[in-house]
C-alpha atoms as one frame of an Amber mdcrd trajectory, in Angstrom:
protein
  34.711  11.364 -39.275  38.059   9.606 -39.551  38.869  10.531 -35.961  35.553
   9.103 -34.707  36.091   5.968 -36.777  39.637   5.617 -35.442  38.417   6.075
 -31.843  35.679   3.489 -32.318  37.983   0.940 -33.880  40.940   1.540 -31.627
  41.361  -1.517 -29.389  42.484   0.443 -26.313  39.515   2.854 -26.537  37.051
  -0.031 -26.797  38.651  -1.709 -23.792  38.336   1.499 -21.744  34.683   1.841
 -22.797  33.957  -1.752 -21.765  35.644  -1.284 -18.388  33.766   1.950 -17.837
  30.439   0.309 -18.739  31.056  -2.640 -16.407  32.044  -0.271 -13.616  28.828
   1.737 -14.068  26.749  -1.441 -14.024  28.203  -2.345 -10.640  27.317   1.082
  -9.293  23.736   0.702 -10.484  23.134  -2.572  -8.637  22.840  -1.014  -5.145
  20.429   1.561  -6.565  18.320  -1.175  -8.147  18.376  -3.118  -4.874  17.227
  -0.030  -2.965  14.360   0.510  -5.420  13.248  -3.121  -5.064  13.417  -2.944
  -1.248  11.443   0.320  -1.157   8.801  -1.158  -3.457   8.525  -4.234  -1.227
   8.200  -2.109   1.928   5.543   0.063   0.284   3.465  -2.976  -0.663   3.917
  -4.533   2.781   2.899  -1.304   4.535  -0.204  -0.978   2.356  -1.169  -4.570
   3.148  -0.681  -4.153   6.881  -2.556  -0.857   6.902  -5.577  -2.428   5.206
  -5.554  -5.558   7.342  -7.949  -5.571  10.271  -6.420  -6.393  13.626  -7.492
  -9.739  15.088  -6.885 -11.829  18.160  -7.876 -15.229  19.556  -9.659 -14.267
  22.781 -12.497 -16.566  23.848 -14.566 -17.084  26.978 -14.565 -20.283  28.972
 -14.356 -21.830  32.422 -10.687 -22.643  31.706  -8.214 -22.040  28.902  -8.528
 -25.606  27.537 -12.321 -25.221  27.571 -12.199 -21.859  25.761  -9.631 -23.176
  23.253 -11.679 -26.273  22.379 -15.260 -24.892  22.534 -14.656 -21.528  20.814
 -17.896 -20.242  22.281 -18.251 -16.542  23.029 -15.445 -14.341  21.746 -14.102
 -11.478  23.840 -12.244  -9.282  21.311 -11.403  -6.559  23.842  -9.901  -9.141
  26.205 -12.124  -8.299  29.187 -14.083 -10.669  31.421 -17.084  -8.328  31.154
 -17.588  -9.617  27.598 -18.097 -13.177  28.857 -21.383 -14.701  30.019 -21.921
 -15.754  33.624 -18.791 -16.671  35.518 -16.664 -17.404  32.439 -13.293 -15.752
  31.983 -11.724 -14.304  28.836  -8.673 -16.294  27.706  -6.093 -15.215  25.130
  -4.301 -17.281  22.485  -7.108 -19.767  21.798  -5.397 -20.739  18.548  -7.793
 -23.623  17.793 -10.556 -21.013  17.373 -11.146 -18.621  14.475  -9.547 -15.184
  14.616 -11.751 -12.478  16.108 -11.714  -8.950  14.605 -10.795  -6.316  17.156
 -13.289  -3.446  17.055 -11.832   0.020  16.469 -11.597   2.199  19.567 -14.613
   4.370  20.217 -14.081   8.101  19.730 -13.473  10.200  22.811 -16.501  12.135
  24.036 -16.459  15.888  23.526 -15.120  17.854  26.500 -17.619  19.155  29.014
 -17.886  22.926  29.472 -15.690  22.625  32.551 -13.004  20.937  30.406 -13.186
  23.464  27.573  -9.758  24.777  26.783 -10.584  27.784  24.646 -11.784  30.021
  27.560 -14.576  31.499  25.433 -17.832  31.973  27.320 -21.220  33.373  26.350
 -22.560  36.606  27.810 -24.053  39.975  26.955 -20.665  41.589  27.561 -17.143
  40.561  28.510 -17.869  41.450  32.110 -20.997  39.257  32.335 -19.328  36.335
  30.508 -16.279  36.578  32.742 -18.367  36.807  35.892 -20.659  33.864  35.051
 -18.400  31.482  33.072 -21.504  29.390  32.502 -21.705  28.372  28.860 -18.569
  27.640  26.892 -18.781  28.607  23.252
């Protein structure tokens, strides 16, 4: 007990402990900074993932017309979405944002495009000879 008391009251030992503690605190700062940055990036990624994509595409006879009238939106950016002879214009920032629809799923492959090479038949020979129905 005397030895522990002497070590705890010894001025040089306390100075070494203080220096060691300060040194460890400095080493912890980069770790804390990394944790804060990772937390920020996680929150930002979650926000961006949940946000729906938008644009400012609108139909009009000219860009100024589309940007001021904000009539028919063309979220896919194609002229086919516009009525009559109007054209789809991008960056109509005076208009409200338009949600971009998610892409439609790809249609299933036709039997000719089937990649598994499995065909129906009464036997391997008849299935191989006919190659009619993919299964």
